N, C-alpha and C positions, 0 to 999 in steps of 0.2 A: 144732434147727438143720438147715436144708436144705443139701444139697450136690449140685451138678450138675458133671459132669466131662466134658471133651472131650480126646481123645488124638489127636495128630497123627502121621501117617506121612510119611516123606520129610523134606525140608528145610523147616521152618516158620520158620526164622530163628534168629538167635543173638545173644548179647551177649558182651562181653569184660570181665572183671574181673581186674585185676592181671595182665594178659597171658595169662589163660586164657580160652579160648572155651567158652561154655556154650550148648548147643543146646536150643531149645524142644521139650519132650517132651509136656507136657499143661497144660491150664488147668482150674481148678475154682473155683466160686463158693460162698461161704458166705453164708447169710442167716439171721439178721443177721450182721454182720461177726465174724470170729473174734478180731480184735485191736481195741484201742481206743487213742485218742490223747487224753491228758488226761481219761481216764474216759469219753470219748464213743465210743459204738459207732455204726456206720453201717448203712444199710439192706442193703448188699450189699458183699462183698469178693471180688475176683478174685485168685487166686494163679496166676501163670504160672511153671511149674516147668521149669527148664533143667538139663540134665545135661552134665557134662564128659566128653569121650571120651578124654582123655589119661589113661592108666593111672598116670602118676606124680603126678597131682594128688591132694592130701589131701582137699580140699573138693570132692566130686563133684556137689553139688547147689547151685544158686542159684535162689532164689525171688523174683520181683518181685510185690509186692502193690499193688493199687489199691482205693481205697474209692469207693463209689457212694452218692450221696444221691438218692433217687427224687424226681422233680419233674415239672413240666409239660414236655412236649416243645417244643423250640424249633428250628425248621428251620435258622436261621442258626448257632446255637451247636453244633448237631450236626455241622457241617462244619468247625468250628474247634477246634483244640486249644490251650489256653492253659496253659503249664507254668511260666512265669516266676515266678509267685507261689506255686507249690506247694512244700511242704516235703517233703524226702526223709529217711526214717529207714532205717537198716540195722542189722542185728545178726547175730551168728553164733550158731548153735544146733545142737543135735542133734535128730533127729526125735523127737517126743515125743507124749505124750497129756497133757491137762491134769490136774491143776494143775501149773504150772511158773512160775518167775520168770525173766524174760529181761533181759539187759542190752542197751540200745540205743546206737547211735551215730547222730549226725545233727545 
């Protein structure tokens, strides 16, 4: 499995989950994907790792994952993001190494 990682300094953006702000810390890619949906693995998977700065928050890390399927470049589609038909899955976990069983919500 290949892994490439980028770490941001300064304000790279944030997300809010249940009233808690999580700030983008780093992103890394797995090839092939680390996770699968219905048994299908993807060519590439991006994990955007966000950290909570609030010391009173129990869940300090929020990870957003995106799957990639490698295909032909399309100039038009590269400028458009279509999210309306995408499925979103989320789950709560502890940092781990495989093998492990996860429960999903989605």
